C-alpha angles and dihedrals in degrees: 000000000000131000119238116261113260132186117263107228144181113214122190110195143165115249131190119250137201130187117259090235098049105182132080091013116174119217095252088061095052108127125233124229115274127235108227129191116208122190124193147080121327097235097172132016114193131165093252102031148006131221119219123187131190101208140025121205125195109210120182092211102048103015124233118353132182131225133200092023121180130177113212121194112231091232087065096050115107096174137358118191135172113241113228125199108229112242094012122133 
């Protein structure tokens, strides 16, 4: 049993943020959004979002499963690039 081939991608995206101590916060301690870079396989590509996963497992009992899955809204995506292995193909 083999998993389908998926694009390897690097996605830079803007994530929300909250302070670790999240009560009685004064305005000068308000956090800013964070820029995150996610690397992995593009498991789903929809008009409003993408799904990136970090690992694919082939299990003979349940079939292919995915680990480290994150859904990223397209409005949060700053940049989405294909990763290319140097010297491949």
